[in-house]
C-alpha positions in Angstrom: 43.7 -42.4 -17.8 43.0 -38.8 -16.9 42.0 -38.3 -13.2 40.8 -35.2 -11.5 41.7 -35.3 -7.8 40.0 -32.9 -5.4 41.6 -32.6 -2.0 40.2 -30.7 1.0 43.2 -28.7 2.1 43.8 -26.8 5.4 46.9 -25.2 6.8 46.1 -23.6 10.2 48.9 -21.1 9.7 47.4 -19.5 6.7 43.8 -20.7 6.2 40.8 -19.5 8.2 38.7 -22.5 6.8 39.4 -25.7 4.9 39.1 -25.3 1.1 39.2 -27.5 -2.0 42.1 -27.7 -4.4 42.1 -29.7 -7.7 44.9 -31.6 -9.4 44.9 -33.1 -12.9 46.8 -36.4 -12.9 47.6 -39.4 -15.1 47.0 -42.8 -13.5 46.7 -46.5 -14.3 43.5 -48.3 -13.3 45.5 -50.4 -10.9 47.0 -47.4 -9.1 45.8 -46.7 -5.6 44.5 -43.4 -4.3 47.7 -43.3 -2.2 49.7 -43.3 -5.4 47.7 -40.2 -6.6 48.5 -38.4 -3.3 52.2 -39.3 -3.8 52.0 -37.8 -7.3 50.7 -34.6 -5.9 53.2 -34.4 -3.1 56.2 -35.4 -5.0 55.6 -33.6 -8.3 53.1 -30.8 -7.9 52.8 -29.5 -4.3 55.2 -30.7 -1.6 53.2 -29.0 1.1 50.4 -31.6 0.9 50.3 -33.4 4.3 49.0 -36.8 5.0 49.8 -39.9 7.1 50.9 -43.2 5.7 53.4 -45.9 6.6 53.4 -49.5 5.2 51.2 -48.6 2.2 49.8 -52.2 2.2 46.7 -52.1 4.3 48.3 -53.4 7.5 49.3 -50.4 9.5 46.1 -48.5 9.2 47.8 -45.1 8.9 46.1 -43.7 5.8 42.4 -43.8 6.6 40.7 -41.0 4.7 37.3 -39.9 3.5 37.5 -40.9 -0.2 34.4 -40.2 -2.4 32.4 -39.7 0.8 33.3 -42.9 2.5 36.0 -43.9 5.0 38.6 -46.0 3.2 42.3 -46.8 3.3 44.0 -44.8 0.5 46.5 -47.6 0.0 43.8 -50.2 -0.8 41.3 -48.2 -2.9 42.1 -48.6 -6.6 41.6 -45.9 -9.2 39.5 -48.2 -11.3 37.0 -48.4 -8.4 37.2 -44.7 -7.4 36.6 -43.4 -10.9 38.0 -40.4 -12.7 36.6 -37.8 -10.3 38.0 -38.5 -6.9 37.5 -36.4 -3.7 39.7 -36.9 -0.6 39.1 -35.4 2.8 40.4 -35.9 6.4 38.4 -38.4 8.4 35.6 -36.7 10.5 35.3 -36.1 14.2 39.0 -35.4 14.8 40.7 -32.0 14.8 42.6 -31.4 11.6 46.3 -30.7 12.1 47.0 -30.0 8.5 45.3 -31.1 5.2 44.6 -34.9 5.6 46.4 -35.3 8.9 44.2 -35.4 12.0 45.0 -35.4 15.8 44.6 -39.0 16.8 45.3 -38.5 20.5 41.6 -38.7 21.6 41.3 -41.9 19.6 44.3 -43.5 21.4 43.1 -42.2 24.8 39.8 -44.1 24.3 41.7 -47.2 23.0 44.0 -47.2 26.1 41.0 -46.8 28.4 39.7 -50.3 27.7 43.0 -52.0 28.8 43.7 -53.5 25.3 46.1 -56.2 26.5 46.0 -59.6 28.2 45.8 -59.5 32.0 46.8 -62.9 33.2 48.9 -62.8 36.4 48.5 -66.4 37.6 51.2 -68.9 36.5 49.7 -72.1 35.1 50.3 -75.1 37.5 52.5 -76.9 35.1 54.5 -73.7 34.4 53.8 -73.9 30.7 51.9 -71.6 28.3 48.2 -70.7 29.0 46.3 -73.2 26.9 43.2 -72.4 24.9 40.8 -74.6 22.9 40.3 -73.8 19.2 36.6 -72.9 20.1 37.7 -70.4 22.7 40.3 -68.9 20.3 37.6 -68.6 17.6 35.5 -66.3 19.8 37.9 -63.4 19.3 39.3 -64.3 15.9 37.3 -61.5 14.2 38.1 -58.7 16.6 41.7 -59.6 16.8 42.1 -58.4 13.2 41.6 -54.7 14.0 44.4 -52.5 12.7 43.4 -49.3 14.6 42.9 -47.2 11.5 40.0 -45.3 13.2 37.8 -45.7 10.0 35.0 -47.2 12.1 35.1 -44.7 14.9 35.3 -41.7 12.6 32.3 -42.9 10.6 30.1 -43.0 13.7 27.6 -40.2 14.0 27.5 -40.7 17.8 31.3 -40.0 17.9 30.9 -37.0 15.5 28.5 -35.4 18.0 30.4 -36.3 21.2 34.0 -37.4 21.3 33.6 -38.6 24.9 31.9 -41.7 23.4 34.5 -44.6 23.6 33.8 -45.5 20.0 33.6 -48.7 17.9 37.3 -49.3 17.7 37.8 -49.3 21.5 34.8 -51.6 21.9 36.1 -54.0 19.3 39.5 -54.1 21.2 37.7 -54.5 24.6 35.7 -57.4 23.1 38.9 -59.1 22.0 40.0 -59.5 25.6 36.5 -59.7 27.3 35.8 -63.0 25.5 39.4 -64.4 25.8 39.3 -67.3 28.2 42.8 -66.6 29.4 42.1 -63.1 30.5 41.5 -62.1 34.2 40.3 -58.5 33.8 36.9 -59.3 32.2 34.8 -57.8 35.0 36.9 -54.6 35.0 36.5 -54.1 31.2 32.7 -54.7 31.4 32.5 -52.0 34.0 34.4 -49.7 31.7 32.1 -50.6 28.8 28.9 -50.0 30.9 29.9 -46.4 31.6 27.5 -43.8 30.2 30.1 -43.1 27.4 30.6 -46.8 26.8 28.8 -49.4 24.7 25.3 -48.2 25.4 25.9 -45.1 23.3 25.9 -47.2 20.1 22.8 -46.5 17.9 23.5 -49.4 15.5 23.7 -47.3 12.3 26.2 -49.8 10.8 28.5 -47.1 9.4 31.3 -48.8 11.3 30.7 -52.1 9.5 30.8 -50.5 6.1 33.9 -48.5 6.9 36.0 -51.3 8.4 38.8 -52.3 5.8 39.2 -55.7 7.5 35.4 -56.6 7.3 35.2 -57.0 11.1 31.6 -57.5 12.3 31.7 -54.5 14.5 28.1 -54.4 15.5 28.1 -58.1 16.3 31.0 -57.5 18.7 29.2 -54.6 20.3 26.1 -56.7 20.8 28.2 -59.5 22.4 29.7 -57.0 24.8 26.3 -55.8 25.8 25.2 -59.4 26.4 28.3 -60.0 28.5 27.4 -56.9 30.6 23.8 -58.1 31.1 25.0 -61.6 32.1 27.6 -60.2 34.6 25.1 -58.0 36.4 27.2 -54.9 36.0 25.2 -51.7 36.4 
């Protein structure tokens, strides 16, 4: 099938502003948008720049704005995208080149919530830290985050002010806040109650629509706010 691919290009060394370029391609309905980008880079214009790694929806590297919505290029099929496809860099991040953005602010917000298990006490029997199936289920959903930034860069609050910690960081804070084995719950709740923390969410649900893993992002945000209220953190 014939496909017209429009890519918003930007090279800071030669361009004053981003601009659109179009490419005529042949594709199969089962091809992915990532395959189209490979066609352009490998056979038409080797200067096209984008990020990708596993190409199977696990690493989260290739989040892009495709047909006006944040998606993973390696998961979105041509038969679903149509014959007129637009691709842009995700919003709210500085563009390094073409579809490649500076992820450093995203990783800074992610690290700020201490996204790791804090458990310094050794169990009395010296064995592993046990957890019931019910306790494990509390963070089953948020443990599936692949850090693609699709949720955070779909958020209008983040577009307006990158000091907002963002949905992805809140999701990863939630994963440990509700973990019965973790000992840093109070510290994370204090981080989340910061003026740039969880209270900045306006529940537009963009993050839920953008998440490629179907994580219930706004539910996680609500549960964090409930935990803050119960803890008495101000």
